[in-house]
C-alpha positions in Angstrom: -23.5 -11.3 6.5 -27.0 -10.1 7.7 -27.3 -7.7 4.7 -25.8 -10.1 2.1 -26.4 -13.7 3.4 -25.7 -15.0 -0.1 -21.9 -14.5 0.4 -21.8 -17.2 3.1 -20.4 -19.8 0.8 -18.4 -17.5 -1.4 -14.6 -18.0 -1.1 -12.5 -20.7 0.5 -11.9 -19.5 4.1 -14.1 -19.3 7.1 -14.9 -15.8 8.4 -13.5 -14.3 5.2 -16.5 -15.0 3.0 -16.3 -13.1 -0.3 -13.2 -11.2 0.6 -10.8 -10.9 -2.4 -7.7 -9.3 -0.8 -6.4 -7.8 2.4 -5.3 -4.5 3.8 -2.6 -4.2 6.5 -3.7 -3.5 10.0 -4.6 0.3 10.4 -4.6 0.8 6.6 -7.9 2.3 5.6 -9.7 2.4 2.3 -11.6 0.5 -0.4 -11.7 -3.3 -0.5 -13.3 -5.8 -2.9 -15.9 -8.3 -1.6 -17.6 -10.7 -4.0 -21.3 -11.5 -3.5 -21.3 -14.6 -5.8 -19.0 -17.4 -6.6 -18.8 -16.3 -10.2 -17.8 -12.8 -9.2 -15.3 -14.2 -6.7 -13.6 -16.3 -9.4 -13.5 -13.4 -11.9 -12.0 -11.0 -9.5 -9.5 -13.6 -8.2 -8.4 -14.2 -11.8 -7.9 -10.5 -12.5 -5.7 -10.3 -9.4 -3.7 -13.3 -10.6 -3.3 -11.7 -14.0 -2.5 -8.3 -12.5 -5.4 -6.6 -14.2 -6.7 -4.9 -11.1 -5.7 -1.3 -10.6 -4.9 -0.4 -6.9 -3.8 3.1 -5.9 -3.0 4.3 -2.4 -2.2 7.6 -0.8 0.8 7.8 1.5 2.4 10.6 3.5 6.1 9.9 3.7 9.2 11.5 5.2 11.2 13.6 2.8 10.4 14.6 -0.8 11.6 12.3 -3.6 14.1 13.8 -6.0 12.0 12.6 -8.9 8.3 13.4 -8.8 7.5 10.1 -10.5 9.3 6.9 -10.0 9.3 3.1 -10.2 10.6 0.8 -7.4 11.6 -2.6 -8.7 13.0 -4.5 -5.7 12.3 -8.1 -4.8 10.6 -8.6 -1.4 11.5 -11.4 1.0 12.1 -11.9 4.7 15.1 -10.9 6.8 16.7 -13.0 9.5 14.0 -11.8 12.0 11.2 -12.8 9.6 10.2 -9.3 8.6 9.3 -8.5 5.0 12.0 -6.3 3.4 12.9 -5.1 0.0 16.2 -6.6 -1.0 18.8 -5.3 -3.5 19.6 -7.1 -6.8 22.9 -8.7 -7.6 23.6 -8.3 -11.4 19.8 -8.1 -12.0 19.2 -11.3 -10.1 17.3 -11.8 -6.9 19.2 -11.3 -3.7 17.6 -14.5 -2.3 15.9 -17.4 -4.1 12.8 -17.0 -2.1 12.4 -13.3 -2.8 9.3 -12.3 -4.8 9.2 -9.9 -7.7 7.6 -6.6 -6.7 7.0 -3.3 -8.5 5.6 -0.1 -7.1 5.0 3.2 -8.9 4.7 6.5 -7.2 3.6 10.0 -8.1 4.1 13.2 -6.1 0.8 14.8 -5.3 1.8 17.4 -2.8 4.6 18.6 -0.5 4.0 19.7 3.0 7.1 21.1 4.7 9.6 18.2 4.8 7.0 15.6 3.9 5.4 14.3 0.7 1.9 13.1 -0.2 2.3 10.3 -2.8 -0.1 8.5 -5.0 1.2 4.9 -5.0 0.2 2.2 -7.4 1.2 -1.4 -6.9 1.7 -3.7 -10.0 2.2 -6.7 -7.8 0.6 -7.7 -4.5 3.2 -8.6 -2.0 2.8 -8.5 1.8 3.8 -5.0 3.1 4.9 -4.1 -0.4 4.3 -0.3 -0.3 5.7 0.0 3.2 8.9 -2.0 2.5 9.5 -0.4 -0.9 9.1 3.2 0.3 11.3 2.5 3.4 13.9 1.0 1.1 14.3 4.2 -1.0 14.6 6.3 2.2 11.0 7.6 2.4 9.2 5.6 5.1 5.5 6.2 5.7 4.5 8.6 8.5 3.0 6.6 11.4 4.5 3.3 10.3 5.7 1.6 13.5 7.4 -1.3 11.7 9.2 0.4 8.8 9.4 4.0 9.9 11.7 5.7 12.4 11.0 4.3 15.9 11.8 6.2 19.2 13.7 8.8 17.3 13.1 12.6 17.3 14.4 13.0 13.8 14.9 11.1 10.6 18.2 11.9 9.0 18.0 12.4 5.2 21.4 13.2 3.8 22.5 16.3 5.8 18.9 17.2 6.7 17.0 16.3 9.8 13.3 15.7 9.4 11.1 15.7 12.5 9.5 12.4 13.3 5.7 13.0 13.6 3.3 11.6 16.1 0.6 10.3 13.8 -2.8 8.8 14.9 -2.0 5.7 12.7 -0.1 4.7 9.6 -0.7 7.3 6.9 -1.6 4.8 4.2 -5.0 4.7 2.5 -6.4 2.5 -0.3 -7.8 5.3 -2.4 -8.8 3.7 -5.8 -9.6 0.3 -7.0 -10.5 -0.6 -10.6 -11.5 -3.9 -12.3 -13.8 -5.4 -14.9 -17.2 -6.4 -13.6 -19.3 -9.4 -14.8 -20.5 -7.4 -17.8 -16.9 -6.9 -18.8 -17.2 -3.2 -18.0 -14.3 -1.3 -16.4 -15.4 0.2 -13.1 -13.5 2.2 -10.5 -14.3 2.9 -6.9 -12.7 5.8 -4.9 -12.5 6.2 -1.2 -11.5 9.7 0.0 -9.1 10.2 2.8 -10.7 9.6 6.2 -11.3 12.6 8.4 -8.5 11.7 10.9 -5.9 11.8 8.0 -7.3 15.0 6.5 -7.2 16.7 9.9 -3.6 15.5 10.4 -2.6 17.1 7.1 -4.4 20.3 8.0 -2.6 20.5 11.3 0.7 19.8 9.5 0.1 22.7 7.1 -0.3 25.2 10.0 
């Protein structure tokens, strides 16, 4: 606010001036903040129209059988109120309140029994990446809500994968792309923070 006082009246919520979207707690990376009302409206519309490109890096348990994949599972809440990815019944939603959600993933690297994935979300549901990856049997390392809790191993078919002690959830908003006010496509990239690169380096030893 001190550096950009003009954002004080941008957006509709107190203490969130200019902020276009959110990241889950402990998730690092690039975010969009609008400095003007015009920029805010344009970015919000691109989110609504699903024209924003958002890519993440995630370290998960196990290596997917397909190096590229699409997760198309509606997301809703379970009986405890937790966001979960529900199955479909004859191509219909499991529950009427479930929201359409699509996640793409691409294998970037394998490290022992773990995989570093580039993940792109085509929809913006709460906990989408975490719920989707957990639903296909590849929870994110360090995820205390969707990952293995208080277990020494995660069972993947007949294989046991060691549960890792991570400093935080290994999910990072790596790339975001959009059209600016000049209608030019721009992308911003945030490299993995040091604590996550160190964690990978330790895992490779």
